[in-house]
N, C-alpha and C positions, 0 to 999 in steps of 0.2 A: 504494500500500500504506500502511496506517495505521502510525503510529509505535507500536512495541510497548510503549513506556512510557507512552503516553497513557492517561489515565483515561476517555477518551470512546470507547474501543473498544466495538464493538457488544455483545460478550459481557459487558462490565462494566456496561452499562445495566440489565440484569436484576437483579443484586443491589442496585443503587442504588434500584430501584423497588419491590422485593418486601418489604422489611422494614416499611415503614409500614402496608401493608394487613394484614400478619400481626398487628401490634400492635392495629390497629383492630378486626379480627375477634375476636381473643381478648378484649380488654377489653369490646367491645360485647356479645359473647355472655355474658360474666360479668355485666354490668349487667342484660341482659335476663332472664337466668335468676334472678338475685338479686331482680329485681322481682316474680317470681312469689310470693316469700315475704315481701318487705319493702315491698310496694306502698303500704301505709298509712303507714308511717313515712317512706318516701322515694319520693314520687309521681313524681319526675323520672327515676328509674332506667330505666323502660321507654322513654320517648321518647329518652333519651340513648343507651341501648343500640341502639334501632332506628336512630337516625341514624348511630352508629358502624359498625354492621353494613352499612348501606346504602353508606356511603362506602368501607368496607373491601371490599365486594363489587365495586364499580367498580374499585378498585385491584387486586383479585385478577385481574380480567380483563385489566387493563393488564399485570400481571405475567406472565400467560399469554402475551400477545402478545410482550412483550420476551423471554420465555423461548424462544419460537419463533424469534425473530431470533437469539438467542445459539446456539441449537441448530445452525444452519448453520456457525458458526465453531468450535464446541467438539466436535461429534460425531466429527469425523475424528481427534481426538487422544485419544479415550478408549480405555482397555483393555477395558472392559465397557460397550458402548453400551446394554445392556438397562436399566441403572440410569437413564439419561437418559430412556428411553422410559417407564419406570415413573413417574419424576418428572413427566413431562408428563401421562401418563394420570391420575394421582392429582390433579394440579393442576386438570385439567378437572373432576374429580369434586368438588373443593372449590368451584370456581366454580359448578357446578350446584347443589350443596347450599345454599350461601348465597344464590344467586339464587332458588331455590325458597322459602327462608325469607322473603326480602324480599317476594316477590309474595304469598305466603299471608298473611304478617303484615299487609301493606297492605290486603288484602281484609278481614281480621278487624278491623283498626283503623278502617276506613271504616264499620263497623257493618252490614255486609250479612248478618251471622249472628246467630242468637239466643244468649242467655246460656249455655244448656247446651252448645250446639255450640262456643262460644268457649272454655269451660272445658276441654273435651277437646282442642280445637285448640291451646290454649296449651301443654298437656302435650306434644302431638306436636311443636310448634315447639321446645320445650325439648330434646326428644330429637334433633331435626334439628340444632340448634346444637351439641349435645354431639358428635354424629357428625361435623359439619363441623370442629369443633376437633380431633377425633381424627385425621381425615384430614389436616388442616392440619399437625399435628405430624409425621405420617409423611412428608408432602411435604417439610417442612423437614429431616427426617432424611436423606431421599434427596438433597436439595440439598447438605447438608453432606458426604455421602458422595462426591458428584461432585467437590466442591472439595478436600476434605482427603484423600481416598484415591486420586482419579484426577487431581488437579491440573487440573480443568476451569477454563478461563479464567485460569489462573495462568501468568504469564510465566516461562519458564525461561531464566535468563541464560546467555550463552555462557561457554566456558572462559576464566577470567581476568576476566570481567565488563567487557570492553572497552567495551561500549555505555554504561557509566556514567561514562566518563572525559571 
């Protein structure tokens, strides 16, 4: 059995892994969308946003994987396990949305499309990023609900806190 005070418990790896992809996806999306309006003044916004979203998408799938690992430890202690299922379901949605963005943006970036198609495609990709960020915010809300309302992966000390002596 693992030491309950260890920071390397399986259910604690997920929050350790998840926060960097969240930041990368949000900032990358912001850069990419801003590049639609500011591409002449700041030509490096789109490539920077593209790279941040790509790395963030890989990290999002790692976060989904570690979340599945944590689910085995946490699910049995939850009062309302439907929140964990919604958190998982919407996390997959986030992964799929940003993965779709990465693939479609890569095809557009490689120049396989004509200029008119690219213009409409960029608008659609911007909508895809906004939707992905919206779902990402909701997944974070559900994760916070799991931790702060249901004490998911939070160690509850014994009476008198004897394990800290």
